[in-house]
TORKE-178737 format. One line per field, with one value per residue (C-alpha): x, y, z; residue in three letters. Coordinates in nm, 2 decimals, padded with zeros to 4 digits, m for minus. Example, Ala and Ser with C-alpha at 12.3 -4.5 7.8 and 13.67 -1.06 7.14 Angstrom:
BEGIN
xx = (01.23;01.37)
yy = (m00.45;m00.11)
zz = (00.78;00.71)
residuo = (ala;ser)
//
This chain:
BEGIN
xx = (10.29;10.03;09.77;10.01;10.05;09.68;09.65;09.91;09.73;09.40;09.57;09.70;09.36;09.22;09.45;09.38;09.45;09.80;09.72;09.60;09.61;09.27;09.12;09.03;08.83;08.95;08.81;08.81;08.76;08.72;08.75;08.56;08.36;08.37;07.99;07.88;08.19;08.11;08.30;08.21;08.34;08.30;08.43;08.67;08.80;09.18;09.27;09.52;09.43;09.65;09.48;09.13;08.89;08.61;08.58;08.59;08.87;09.11;09.05;08.68;08.75;08.70;08.81;09.03;08.85;08.73;08.73;08.47;08.24;08.49;08.72;08.43;08.31;08.66;08.68;08.35;08.46;08.77;08.57;08.33;08.64;08.77;08.44;08.41;08.76;08.66;08.35;08.55;08.79;08.52;08.33;08.63;08.69;08.33;08.28;08.60;08.47;08.15;08.32;08.54;08.22;08.03;08.32;08.36)
yy = (14.23;13.99;14.11;14.04;13.68;13.63;13.78;13.54;13.24;13.35;13.38;13.03;12.90;13.08;12.90;12.54;12.39;12.27;12.10;11.78;11.58;11.50;11.25;11.33;11.19;11.01;10.85;10.46;10.39;10.06;10.04;09.72;09.62;09.24;09.23;09.42;09.44;09.81;10.10;10.18;10.42;10.53;10.80;10.66;10.80;10.83;10.81;11.07;11.13;11.01;11.13;11.04;11.31;11.30;10.92;10.90;10.71;10.91;10.70;10.81;11.18;11.38;11.72;11.86;11.96;12.31;12.58;12.81;12.84;13.00;12.70;12.45;12.65;12.63;12.26;12.22;12.42;12.21;11.89;12.05;12.13;11.78;11.63;11.88;11.77;11.40;11.47;11.63;11.33;11.08;11.25;11.25;10.88;10.78;10.99;10.84;10.48;10.58;10.72;10.41;10.18;10.39;10.38;10.00)
zz = (17.99;18.13;17.87;17.60;17.71;17.73;17.38;17.25;17.41;17.26;16.91;16.94;17.03;16.73;16.48;16.55;16.20;16.27;16.61;16.48;16.15;16.02;15.78;15.43;15.14;14.84;14.53;14.48;14.11;13.94;13.56;13.57;13.88;13.90;13.99;13.68;13.44;13.43;13.60;13.96;14.23;14.58;14.82;15.08;15.40;15.41;15.78;15.91;16.26;16.54;16.84;16.97;17.06;17.31;17.31;16.93;16.77;16.56;16.26;16.27;16.28;15.96;16.10;16.38;16.69;16.63;16.90;16.74;16.45;16.23;16.25;16.20;15.90;15.76;15.81;15.65;15.34;15.32;15.32;15.04;14.83;14.87;14.76;14.46;14.35;14.39;14.18;13.90;13.89;13.90;13.62;13.40;13.47;13.41;13.10;12.96;13.02;12.86;12.56;12.52;12.55;12.29;12.04;12.08)
residuo = (met;leu;trp;lys;leu;arg;tyr;leu;gln;gln;glu;arg;leu;trp;asp;asn;ala;his;ile;met;glu;thr;ser;ser;phe;asp;leu;ala;tyr;leu;glu;ser;asp;pro;arg;thr;asp;his;pro;ser;ala;cys;val;thr;leu;lys;ala;gly;gly;arg;ala;asp;phe;ala;gly;ile;lys;ala;asn;gln;leu;val;ser;ala;pro;cys;leu;asn;phe;ile;glu;leu;asp;ser;glu;ile;arg;arg;leu;his;ala;glu;leu;asp;glu;ile;arg;ala;arg;ala;lys;lys;lys;phe;tyr;arg;ala;tyr;ala;ala;ala;ala;ser;ala)
//
């Protein structure tokens, strides 16, 4: 029975994704930047973390604390996917703006 308890504890450590909310990225897009009157964009950090980690404030964390390389690799892949999605959204917005400017 003791081995089963240890196994379950190890299983819980392996699945760390639900332990902590993390931050994620988002797109901030301006149709007309007041400085240039042209479109502009940047990637922003949407704070979602509520708990500090190792002296780092929660609003600065981008991923959950990872207990092994597999979890860290998973978090990095999640961030890559978010950035890819932001790239696709920004591309559509910029090309739509370029097309509108060209037809004007």
